[in-house]
Gaussian input, Z-matrix of N, CA and C with variables (Angstrom, degrees):
# hf/3-21g

backbone

0 1
 N
 C     1     B1
 C     2     B2     1     A1
 N     3     B3     2     A2     1     D1
 C     4     B4     3     A3     2     D2
 C     5     B5     4     A4     3     D3
 N     6     B6     5     A5     4     D4
 C     7     B7     6     A6     5     D5
 C     8     B8     7     A7     6     D6
 N     9     B9     8     A8     7     D7
 C    10    B10     9     A9     8     D8
 C    11    B11    10    A10     9     D9
 N    12    B12    11    A11    10    D10
 C    13    B13    12    A12    11    D11
 C    14    B14    13    A13    12    D12
 N    15    B15    14    A14    13    D13
 C    16    B16    15    A15    14    D14
 C    17    B17    16    A16    15    D15
 N    18    B18    17    A17    16    D16
 C    19    B19    18    A18    17    D17
 C    20    B20    19    A19    18    D18
 N    21    B21    20    A20    19    D19
 C    22    B22    21    A21    20    D20
 C    23    B23    22    A22    21    D21
 N    24    B24    23    A23    22    D22
 C    25    B25    24    A24    23    D23
 C    26    B26    25    A25    24    D24
 N    27    B27    26    A26    25    D25
 C    28    B28    27    A27    26    D26
 C    29    B29    28    A28    27    D27
 N    30    B30    29    A29    28    D28
 C    31    B31    30    A30    29    D29
 C    32    B32    31    A31    30    D30
 N    33    B33    32    A32    31    D31
 C    34    B34    33    A33    32    D32
 C    35    B35    34    A34    33    D33
 N    36    B36    35    A35    34    D34
 C    37    B37    36    A36    35    D35
 C    38    B38    37    A37    36    D36
 N    39    B39    38    A38    37    D37
 C    40    B40    39    A39    38    D38
 C    41    B41    40    A40    39    D39
 N    42    B42    41    A41    40    D40
 C    43    B43    42    A42    41    D41
 C    44    B44    43    A43    42    D42
 N    45    B45    44    A44    43    D43
 C    46    B46    45    A45    44    D44
 C    47    B47    46    A46    45    D45
 N    48    B48    47    A47    46    D46
 C    49    B49    48    A48    47    D47
 C    50    B50    49    A49    48    D48
 N    51    B51    50    A50    49    D49
 C    52    B52    51    A51    50    D50
 C    53    B53    52    A52    51    D51
 N    54    B54    53    A53    52    D52
 C    55    B55    54    A54    53    D53
 C    56    B56    55    A55    54    D54
 N    57    B57    56    A56    55    D55
 C    58    B58    57    A57    56    D56
 C    59    B59    58    A58    57    D57
 N    60    B60    59    A59    58    D58
 C    61    B61    60    A60    59    D59
 C    62    B62    61    A61    60    D60
 N    63    B63    62    A62    61    D61
 C    64    B64    63    A63    62    D62
 C    65    B65    64    A64    63    D63
 N    66    B66    65    A65    64    D64
 C    67    B67    66    A66    65    D65
 C    68    B68    67    A67    66    D66
 N    69    B69    68    A68    67    D67
 C    70    B70    69    A69    68    D68
 C    71    B71    70    A70    69    D69
 N    72    B72    71    A71    70    D70
 C    73    B73    72    A72    71    D71
 C    74    B74    73    A73    72    D72
 N    75    B75    74    A74    73    D73
 C    76    B76    75    A75    74    D74
 C    77    B77    76    A76    75    D75
 N    78    B78    77    A77    76    D76
 C    79    B79    78    A78    77    D77
 C    80    B80    79    A79    78    D78
 N    81    B81    80    A80    79    D79
 C    82    B82    81    A81    80    D80
 C    83    B83    82    A82    81    D81
 N    84    B84    83    A83    82    D82
 C    85    B85    84    A84    83    D83
 C    86    B86    85    A85    84    D84
 N    87    B87    86    A86    85    D85
 C    88    B88    87    A87    86    D86
 C    89    B89    88    A88    87    D87
 N    90    B90    89    A89    88    D88
 C    91    B91    90    A90    89    D89
 C    92    B92    91    A91    90    D90
 N    93    B93    92    A92    91    D91
 C    94    B94    93    A93    92    D92
 C    95    B95    94    A94    93    D93
 N    96    B96    95    A95    94    D94
 C    97    B97    96    A96    95    D95
 C    98    B98    97    A97    96    D96
 N    99    B99    98    A98    97    D97
 C   100   B100    99    A99    98    D98
 C   101   B101   100   A100    99    D99
 N   102   B102   101   A101   100   D100
 C   103   B103   102   A102   101   D101
 C   104   B104   103   A103   102   D102
 N   105   B105   104   A104   103   D103
 C   106   B106   105   A105   104   D104
 C   107   B107   106   A106   105   D105
 N   108   B108   107   A107   106   D106
 C   109   B109   108   A108   107   D107
 C   110   B110   109   A109   108   D108
 N   111   B111   110   A110   109   D109
 C   112   B112   111   A111   110   D110
 C   113   B113   112   A112   111   D111
 N   114   B114   113   A113   112   D112
 C   115   B115   114   A114   113   D113
 C   116   B116   115   A115   114   D114
 N   117   B117   116   A116   115   D115
 C   118   B118   117   A117   116   D116
 C   119   B119   118   A118   117   D117
 N   120   B120   119   A119   118   D118
 C   121   B121   120   A120   119   D119
 C   122   B122   121   A121   120   D120
 N   123   B123   122   A122   121   D121
 C   124   B124   123   A123   122   D122
 C   125   B125   124   A124   123   D123
 N   126   B126   125   A125   124   D124
 C   127   B127   126   A126   125   D125
 C   128   B128   127   A127   126   D126
 N   129   B129   128   A128   127   D127
 C   130   B130   129   A129   128   D128
 C   131   B131   130   A130   129   D129
 N   132   B132   131   A131   130   D130
 C   133   B133   132   A132   131   D131
 C   134   B134   133   A133   132   D132
 N   135   B135   134   A134   133   D133
 C   136   B136   135   A135   134   D134
 C   137   B137   136   A136   135   D135
 N   138   B138   137   A137   136   D136
 C   139   B139   138   A138   137   D137
 C   140   B140   139   A139   138   D138
 N   141   B141   140   A140   139   D139
 C   142   B142   141   A141   140   D140
 C   143   B143   142   A142   141   D141
 N   144   B144   143   A143   142   D142
 C   145   B145   144   A144   143   D143
 C   146   B146   145   A145   144   D144
 N   147   B147   146   A146   145   D145
 C   148   B148   147   A147   146   D146
 C   149   B149   148   A148   147   D147
 N   150   B150   149   A149   148   D148
 C   151   B151   150   A150   149   D149
 C   152   B152   151   A151   150   D150
 N   153   B153   152   A152   151   D151
 C   154   B154   153   A153   152   D152
 C   155   B155   154   A154   153   D153
 N   156   B156   155   A155   154   D154
 C   157   B157   156   A156   155   D155
 C   158   B158   157   A157   156   D156
 N   159   B159   158   A158   157   D157
 C   160   B160   159   A159   158   D158
 C   161   B161   160   A160   159   D159
 N   162   B162   161   A161   160   D160
 C   163   B163   162   A162   161   D161
 C   164   B164   163   A163   162   D162
 N   165   B165   164   A164   163   D163
 C   166   B166   165   A165   164   D164
 C   167   B167   166   A166   165   D165
 N   168   B168   167   A167   166   D166
 C   169   B169   168   A168   167   D167
 C   170   B170   169   A169   168   D168
 N   171   B171   170   A170   169   D169
 C   172   B172   171   A171   170   D170
 C   173   B173   172   A172   171   D171
 N   174   B174   173   A173   172   D172
 C   175   B175   174   A174   173   D173
 C   176   B176   175   A175   174   D174
 N   177   B177   176   A176   175   D175
 C   178   B178   177   A177   176   D176
 C   179   B179   178   A178   177   D177
 N   180   B180   179   A179   178   D178
 C   181   B181   180   A180   179   D179
 C   182   B182   181   A181   180   D180
 N   183   B183   182   A182   181   D181
 C   184   B184   183   A183   182   D182
 C   185   B185   184   A184   183   D183
 N   186   B186   185   A185   184   D184
 C   187   B187   186   A186   185   D185
 C   188   B188   187   A187   186   D186
 N   189   B189   188   A188   187   D187
 C   190   B190   189   A189   188   D188
 C   191   B191   190   A190   189   D189
 N   192   B192   191   A191   190   D190
 C   193   B193   192   A192   191   D191
 C   194   B194   193   A193   192   D192
 N   195   B195   194   A194   193   D193
 C   196   B196   195   A195   194   D194
 C   197   B197   196   A196   195   D195
 N   198   B198   197   A197   196   D196
 C   199   B199   198   A198   197   D197
 C   200   B200   199   A199   198   D198
 N   201   B201   200   A200   199   D199
 C   202   B202   201   A201   200   D200
 C   203   B203   202   A202   201   D201
 N   204   B204   203   A203   202   D202
 C   205   B205   204   A204   203   D203
 C   206   B206   205   A205   204   D204
 N   207   B207   206   A206   205   D205
 C   208   B208   207   A207   206   D206
 C   209   B209   208   A208   207   D207
 N   210   B210   209   A209   208   D208
 C   211   B211   210   A210   209   D209
 C   212   B212   211   A211   210   D210
 N   213   B213   212   A212   211   D211
 C   214   B214   213   A213   212   D212
 C   215   B215   214   A214   213   D213
 N   216   B216   215   A215   214   D214
 C   217   B217   216   A216   215   D215
 C   218   B218   217   A217   216   D216
 N   219   B219   218   A218   217   D217
 C   220   B220   219   A219   218   D218
 C   221   B221   220   A220   219   D219
 N   222   B222   221   A221   220   D220
 C   223   B223   222   A222   221   D221
 C   224   B224   223   A223   222   D222
 N   225   B225   224   A224   223   D223
 C   226   B226   225   A225   224   D224
 C   227   B227   226   A226   225   D225
 N   228   B228   227   A227   226   D226
 C   229   B229   228   A228   227   D227
 C   230   B230   229   A229   228   D228
 N   231   B231   230   A230   229   D229
 C   232   B232   231   A231   230   D230
 C   233   B233   232   A232   231   D231
 N   234   B234   233   A233   232   D232
 C   235   B235   234   A234   233   D233
 C   236   B236   235   A235   234   D234
 N   237   B237   236   A236   235   D235
 C   238   B238   237   A237   236   D236
 C   239   B239   238   A238   237   D237
 N   240   B240   239   A239   238   D238
 C   241   B241   240   A240   239   D239
 C   242   B242   241   A241   240   D240
 N   243   B243   242   A242   241   D241
 C   244   B244   243   A243   242   D242
 C   245   B245   244   A244   243   D243
 N   246   B246   245   A245   244   D244
 C   247   B247   246   A246   245   D245
 C   248   B248   247   A247   246   D246
 N   249   B249   248   A248   247   D247
 C   250   B250   249   A249   248   D248
 C   251   B251   250   A250   249   D249

   B1=1.4525
   B2=1.5254
   B3=1.3278
   B4=1.4610
   B5=1.5289
   B6=1.3143
   B7=1.4717
   B8=1.5305
   B9=1.3079
   B10=1.4741
   B11=1.5216
   B12=1.3228
   B13=1.4640
   B14=1.5265
   B15=1.3238
   B16=1.4662
   B17=1.5263
   B18=1.3215
   B19=1.4611
   B20=1.5255
   B21=1.3180
   B22=1.4626
   B23=1.5204
   B24=1.3099
   B25=1.4675
   B26=1.5222
   B27=1.3355
   B28=1.4648
   B29=1.5285
   B30=1.3189
   B31=1.4599
   B32=1.5236
   B33=1.3184
   B34=1.4712
   B35=1.5232
   B36=1.3285
   B37=1.4595
   B38=1.5250
   B39=1.3186
   B40=1.4641
   B41=1.5279
   B42=1.3275
   B43=1.4711
   B44=1.5261
   B45=1.3202
   B46=1.4632
   B47=1.5212
   B48=1.3320
   B49=1.4643
   B50=1.5235
   B51=1.3128
   B52=1.4640
   B53=1.5207
   B54=1.3171
   B55=1.4633
   B56=1.5254
   B57=1.3110
   B58=1.4656
   B59=1.5230
   B60=1.3290
   B61=1.4616
   B62=1.5253
   B63=1.3341
   B64=1.4531
   B65=1.5304
   B66=1.3212
   B67=1.4615
   B68=1.5187
   B69=1.3105
   B70=1.4660
   B71=1.5289
   B72=1.3164
   B73=1.4649
   B74=1.5222
   B75=1.3311
   B76=1.4626
   B77=1.5232
   B78=1.3202
   B79=1.4656
   B80=1.5236
   B81=1.3214
   B82=1.4629
   B83=1.5194
   B84=1.3049
   B85=1.4567
   B86=1.5186
   B87=1.3259
   B88=1.4637
   B89=1.5205
   B90=1.3129
   B91=1.4631
   B92=1.5106
   B93=1.3231
   B94=1.4629
   B95=1.5205
   B96=1.3088
   B97=1.4541
   B98=1.5314
   B99=1.3234
   B100=1.4524
   B101=1.5212
   B102=1.3047
   B103=1.4597
   B104=1.5307
   B105=1.3270
   B106=1.4571
   B107=1.5296
   B108=1.3181
   B109=1.4680
   B110=1.5257
   B111=1.3052
   B112=1.4628
   B113=1.5219
   B114=1.3204
   B115=1.4664
   B116=1.5286
   B117=1.3155
   B118=1.4629
   B119=1.5244
   B120=1.3179
   B121=1.4588
   B122=1.5274
   B123=1.3271
   B124=1.4619
   B125=1.5220
   B126=1.3232
   B127=1.4628
   B128=1.5307
   B129=1.3256
   B130=1.4657
   B131=1.5270
   B132=1.3274
   B133=1.4663
   B134=1.5206
   B135=1.3306
   B136=1.4675
   B137=1.5272
   B138=1.3326
   B139=1.4706
   B140=1.5241
   B141=1.3336
   B142=1.4647
   B143=1.5303
   B144=1.3222
   B145=1.4586
   B146=1.5263
   B147=1.3286
   B148=1.4658
   B149=1.5210
   B150=1.3281
   B151=1.4625
   B152=1.5164
   B153=1.3224
   B154=1.4632
   B155=1.5245
   B156=1.3307
   B157=1.4685
   B158=1.5280
   B159=1.3206
   B160=1.4709
   B161=1.5307
   B162=1.3347
   B163=1.4626
   B164=1.5130
   B165=1.3233
   B166=1.4662
   B167=1.5251
   B168=1.3341
   B169=1.4553
   B170=1.5275
   B171=1.3455
   B172=1.4597
   B173=1.5223
   B174=1.3185
   B175=1.4557
   B176=1.5263
   B177=1.3426
   B178=1.4618
   B179=1.5243
   B180=1.3369
   B181=1.4609
   B182=1.5253
   B183=1.3296
   B184=1.4633
   B185=1.5279
   B186=1.3205
   B187=1.4677
   B188=1.5229
   B189=1.3270
   B190=1.4590
   B191=1.5318
   B192=1.3340
   B193=1.4753
   B194=1.5232
   B195=1.3317
   B196=1.4579
   B197=1.5280
   B198=1.3262
   B199=1.4713
   B200=1.5208
   B201=1.3203
   B202=1.4577
   B203=1.5268
   B204=1.3441
   B205=1.4682
   B206=1.5244
   B207=1.3420
   B208=1.4651
   B209=1.5226
   B210=1.3151
   B211=1.4596
   B212=1.5276
   B213=1.3361
   B214=1.4621
   B215=1.5231
   B216=1.3260
   B217=1.4646
   B218=1.5236
   B219=1.3175
   B220=1.4601
   B221=1.5050
   B222=1.3216
   B223=1.4587
   B224=1.5182
   B225=1.3259
   B226=1.4637
   B227=1.5284
   B228=1.3373
   B229=1.4553
   B230=1.5083
   B231=1.3244
   B232=1.4635
   B233=1.5351
   B234=1.3252
   B235=1.4519
   B236=1.5186
   B237=1.3427
   B238=1.4559
   B239=1.5212
   B240=1.3297
   B241=1.4658
   B242=1.5245
   B243=1.3175
   B244=1.4688
   B245=1.5061
   B246=1.3351
   B247=1.4614
   B248=1.5274
   B249=1.3414
   B250=1.4750
   B251=1.4730
   A1=110.36
   A2=116.69
   A3=121.46
   A4=110.90
   A5=116.63
   A6=121.95
   A7=109.62
   A8=117.83
   A9=121.36
   A10=110.35
   A11=117.84
   A12=121.22
   A13=111.07
   A14=116.22
   A15=120.31
   A16=110.61
   A17=117.05
   A18=120.94
   A19=110.13
   A20=117.39
   A21=121.13
   A22=112.26
   A23=116.55
   A24=120.67
   A25=110.43
   A26=117.23
   A27=120.61
   A28=111.10
   A29=117.14
   A30=121.01
   A31=111.12
   A32=116.84
   A33=120.37
   A34=111.56
   A35=117.43
   A36=120.79
   A37=111.43
   A38=116.73
   A39=120.51
   A40=110.75
   A41=117.03
   A42=120.33
   A43=111.39
   A44=117.39
   A45=120.75
   A46=110.43
   A47=117.17
   A48=120.77
   A49=110.71
   A50=117.43
   A51=121.44
   A52=111.03
   A53=116.77
   A54=121.70
   A55=110.86
   A56=116.72
   A57=121.57
   A58=111.26
   A59=117.40
   A60=119.99
   A61=112.94
   A62=118.13
   A63=120.57
   A64=113.20
   A65=118.67
   A66=121.40
   A67=110.70
   A68=116.07
   A69=120.25
   A70=112.58
   A71=117.59
   A72=120.18
   A73=110.04
   A74=115.28
   A75=120.78
   A76=109.14
   A77=115.48
   A78=121.27
   A79=108.41
   A80=115.99
   A81=121.33
   A82=109.04
   A83=116.01
   A84=122.62
   A85=106.96
   A86=116.88
   A87=120.97
   A88=109.25
   A89=115.82
   A90=122.63
   A91=107.15
   A92=116.32
   A93=123.56
   A94=109.69
   A95=118.94
   A96=120.79
   A97=112.49
   A98=117.82
   A99=121.29
   A100=110.25
   A101=115.72
   A102=122.20
   A103=107.97
   A104=115.38
   A105=121.29
   A106=107.67
   A107=115.69
   A108=120.60
   A109=108.31
   A110=116.00
   A111=120.95
   A112=109.41
   A113=115.81
   A114=119.30
   A115=109.59
   A116=114.10
   A117=120.14
   A118=110.39
   A119=117.32
   A120=120.13
   A121=111.31
   A122=117.27
   A123=120.02
   A124=111.14
   A125=116.36
   A126=120.02
   A127=111.71
   A128=116.23
   A129=119.26
   A130=111.96
   A131=117.84
   A132=120.06
   A133=111.49
   A134=116.81
   A135=118.43
   A136=110.89
   A137=116.97
   A138=119.92
   A139=110.77
   A140=116.06
   A141=120.63
   A142=111.06
   A143=116.38
   A144=119.70
   A145=112.32
   A146=117.20
   A147=119.95
   A148=109.97
   A149=116.87
   A150=120.82
   A151=112.40
   A152=116.50
   A153=120.30
   A154=110.76
   A155=116.93
   A156=120.79
   A157=110.30
   A158=117.35
   A159=120.68
   A160=110.08
   A161=116.88
   A162=120.32
   A163=112.40
   A164=117.33
   A165=120.56
   A166=111.55
   A167=116.29
   A168=120.02
   A169=110.76
   A170=116.90
   A171=119.49
   A172=111.63
   A173=118.05
   A174=120.93
   A175=110.64
   A176=116.14
   A177=120.82
   A178=110.85
   A179=116.24
   A180=120.74
   A181=111.11
   A182=116.65
   A183=120.93
   A184=110.67
   A185=117.71
   A186=121.30
   A187=110.67
   A188=116.59
   A189=120.73
   A190=110.55
   A191=116.65
   A192=119.77
   A193=111.21
   A194=116.92
   A195=120.92
   A196=110.82
   A197=116.80
   A198=120.42
   A199=111.21
   A200=116.07
   A201=119.90
   A202=111.12
   A203=116.83
   A204=120.74
   A205=110.66
   A206=117.06
   A207=120.74
   A208=111.12
   A209=116.70
   A210=120.67
   A211=110.31
   A212=117.08
   A213=120.78
   A214=111.83
   A215=118.13
   A216=119.69
   A217=110.44
   A218=117.64
   A219=120.80
   A220=112.07
   A221=117.97
   A222=121.48
   A223=111.51
   A224=117.14
   A225=118.99
   A226=110.89
   A227=117.83
   A228=120.99
   A229=112.33
   A230=117.47
   A231=121.52
   A232=111.71
   A233=117.25
   A234=119.00
   A235=112.88
   A236=117.70
   A237=120.38
   A238=109.58
   A239=116.73
   A240=118.71
   A241=110.30
   A242=115.52
   A243=120.18
   A244=109.26
   A245=115.06
   A246=120.16
   A247=109.15
   A248=116.49
   A249=120.13
   A250=110.42
   D1=-36.12
   D2=179.91
   D3=-64.57
   D4=-37.65
   D5=-179.93
   D6=-66.02
   D7=-37.74
   D8=179.92
   D9=-63.15
   D10=-40.68
   D11=177.98
   D12=-63.78
   D13=-43.24
   D14=179.92
   D15=-63.92
   D16=-43.12
   D17=178.42
   D18=-63.58
   D19=-40.76
   D20=178.21
   D21=-63.14
   D22=-42.75
   D23=179.15
   D24=-65.92
   D25=-43.19
   D26=178.62
   D27=-63.91
   D28=-38.47
   D29=177.45
   D30=-64.09
   D31=-43.80
   D32=177.73
   D33=-63.88
   D34=-40.85
   D35=177.53
   D36=-63.82
   D37=-38.58
   D38=177.46
   D39=-65.06
   D40=-40.54
   D41=177.96
   D42=-66.00
   D43=-38.82
   D44=177.35
   D45=-64.73
   D46=-42.02
   D47=178.39
   D48=-64.22
   D49=-43.14
   D50=177.65
   D51=-61.54
   D52=-44.83
   D53=177.75
   D54=-59.75
   D55=-43.64
   D56=-178.40
   D57=-63.53
   D58=-43.87
   D59=-178.73
   D60=-71.63
   D61=-26.34
   D62=-178.70
   D63=-86.27
   D64=-16.18
   D65=-175.82
   D66=-120.05
   D67=62.64
   D68=-178.58
   D69=-96.68
   D70=2.13
   D71=179.89
   D72=-63.79
   D73=145.49
   D74=-179.19
   D75=-90.82
   D76=136.81
   D77=178.54
   D78=-131.13
   D79=152.42
   D80=175.48
   D81=-88.90
   D82=127.24
   D83=178.23
   D84=-106.66
   D85=123.19
   D86=-179.97
   D87=-112.64
   D88=130.89
   D89=176.99
   D90=-140.28
   D91=112.46
   D92=-173.02
   D93=52.17
   D94=-111.23
   D95=-177.05
   D96=-101.65
   D97=-3.51
   D98=-177.93
   D99=-92.28
   D100=145.23
   D101=173.10
   D102=-131.28
   D103=128.61
   D104=-178.97
   D105=-127.93
   D106=137.11
   D107=174.40
   D108=-101.88
   D109=123.98
   D110=178.52
   D111=-153.08
   D112=164.34
   D113=179.65
   D114=-70.73
   D115=150.49
   D116=-178.79
   D117=-61.89
   D118=-41.34
   D119=-178.54
   D120=-64.63
   D121=-39.95
   D122=178.59
   D123=-64.80
   D124=-40.29
   D125=178.57
   D126=-64.08
   D127=-45.80
   D128=-179.59
   D129=-68.91
   D130=-38.59
   D131=178.26
   D132=-67.28
   D133=-38.07
   D134=177.46
   D135=-67.20
   D136=-35.66
   D137=175.33
   D138=-65.16
   D139=-41.41
   D140=178.99
   D141=-61.60
   D142=-49.98
   D143=-178.04
   D144=-67.85
   D145=-32.92
   D146=174.80
   D147=-63.82
   D148=-42.07
   D149=177.54
   D150=-64.00
   D151=-39.25
   D152=177.76
   D153=-63.85
   D154=-44.55
   D155=-179.65
   D156=-64.21
   D157=-43.28
   D158=179.28
   D159=-64.31
   D160=-42.25
   D161=178.02
   D162=-63.07
   D163=-42.43
   D164=177.65
   D165=-64.77
   D166=-37.54
   D167=178.41
   D168=-61.97
   D169=-47.74
   D170=-179.08
   D171=-69.03
   D172=-32.42
   D173=175.55
   D174=-65.30
   D175=-44.16
   D176=176.93
   D177=-62.24
   D178=-42.88
   D179=179.89
   D180=-62.48
   D181=-42.21
   D182=178.98
   D183=-64.65
   D184=-43.39
   D185=178.79
   D186=-64.62
   D187=-41.52
   D188=179.65
   D189=-62.96
   D190=-44.13
   D191=178.57
   D192=-63.53
   D193=-41.29
   D194=179.59
   D195=-62.60
   D196=-45.80
   D197=179.01
   D198=-63.94
   D199=-38.16
   D200=179.39
   D201=-66.04
   D202=-41.79
   D203=177.71
   D204=-62.78
   D205=-43.38
   D206=179.19
   D207=-63.87
   D208=-39.67
   D209=179.74
   D210=-66.16
   D211=-44.79
   D212=-179.62
   D213=-67.84
   D214=-37.49
   D215=179.10
   D216=-71.18
   D217=-32.98
   D218=177.44
   D219=-69.03
   D220=-36.86
   D221=179.05
   D222=-71.19
   D223=-40.62
   D224=-178.22
   D225=-69.84
   D226=-34.19
   D227=178.37
   D228=-72.44
   D229=-30.77
   D230=-177.66
   D231=-78.27
   D232=-18.44
   D233=-177.42
   D234=-78.02
   D235=-15.23
   D236=178.82
   D237=-96.72
   D238=130.58
   D239=178.51
   D240=-71.44
   D241=148.84
   D242=179.13
   D243=-78.89
   D244=141.92
   D245=177.83
   D246=-82.93
   D247=134.04
   D248=-179.17
   D249=-108.64

C-alpha cells in the first residue's frame, strides 16, 4: 500500500512538471487596478497552492474547534458527581 502512494505522488509530480513546461506563455493578470504579467503555469500553480493552504487552514481550524468542544464538554461533565 505504501508503494502505491509513492507511485501516485510521483505520477502527480510528473503531471505537474509536464503542465509547467507546456504552459510557459506569458499572460496579463488584472486585479482591480493592478496588472501583472506572468506565465500561465505560474499563475495556475500559485492558485492551486493558495487553495491548498486555505483548505489546510480551515481543516486545522475545524479540528481545533472540535477538540476544544470535546475538552470543554468533558470538563463540564466531570465536575458533576454521579448519583448513586
